[in-house]
C-alpha positions in Angstrom: 49.3 -43.8 -11.2 46.2 -41.9 -12.3 42.7 -42.5 -11.0 41.5 -44.7 -13.9 44.7 -46.9 -13.7 44.2 -47.4 -9.9 40.5 -48.3 -10.3 41.2 -50.8 -13.1 44.1 -52.4 -11.1 41.7 -52.7 -8.1 39.0 -54.4 -10.3 41.5 -56.8 -11.8 43.1 -57.6 -8.4 39.6 -58.3 -6.9 38.5 -60.6 -9.7 41.8 -62.5 -9.8 42.1 -62.5 -6.0 45.7 -61.2 -6.0 47.3 -58.2 -4.3 47.3 -55.0 -6.3 51.0 -54.8 -5.7 51.4 -58.1 -7.7 50.0 -56.4 -10.8 51.9 -54.3 -13.3 50.7 -52.6 -16.5 52.1 -55.4 -18.5 50.2 -58.1 -16.5 48.1 -60.4 -18.6 46.8 -63.9 -18.9 50.3 -64.9 -19.9 51.8 -63.7 -16.7 49.0 -64.3 -14.1 47.9 -67.9 -14.0 44.5 -67.0 -12.5 43.8 -64.8 -15.6 42.0 -67.3 -17.8 39.3 -66.7 -20.4 36.5 -66.7 -17.7 38.4 -64.3 -15.6 39.1 -62.1 -18.6 35.3 -62.0 -19.4 34.7 -61.1 -15.7 37.3 -58.3 -15.8 35.8 -56.8 -19.0 32.2 -57.0 -17.6 33.3 -55.5 -14.3 35.1 -52.6 -16.0 32.2 -51.9 -18.3 29.8 -51.8 -15.3 32.1 -49.7 -13.1 32.7 -47.1 -15.8 29.2 -47.4 -17.3 30.6 -48.0 -20.8 30.2 -50.7 -23.4 33.3 -52.0 -25.3 33.2 -52.9 -29.0 33.9 -56.6 -29.7 37.2 -55.6 -31.5 38.3 -53.7 -28.5 37.7 -56.7 -26.2 39.7 -59.0 -28.5 42.6 -56.5 -28.5 42.7 -56.1 -24.7 45.4 -58.4 -23.4 47.1 -56.5 -20.7 46.0 -54.1 -17.9 47.6 -51.3 -19.9 45.4 -52.3 -22.9 42.3 -52.1 -20.7 43.3 -48.7 -19.3 43.9 -47.3 -22.7 40.7 -48.6 -24.1 38.7 -47.2 -21.2 40.3 -43.8 -21.7 39.5 -44.0 -25.5 35.8 -45.1 -24.9 35.0 -42.7 -22.0 
C-alpha cells in the first residue's frame, strides 16, 4: 500500500465510520451500506481538502470505488 492509498483509505474509513481493514480497493457504495450519496459527497470533499486539489465534475461522476478515487488523486496531483 502506498502513501496516497493509505491516506484515502483512512479518510473513507473515517467518514463511513468503519475499520480500515474492512475496506478494499474495490469497496464502493454497492458494497458498503454506509456509503450513500451524502457519504460520497463527504468523501470527495474531504479528499479534495486533504490533498488541496479540486476534482472535475466528470472525475467525480466516474469515481465509484476507492481505487477510482486513488487513481483520480494521482492523476490530478
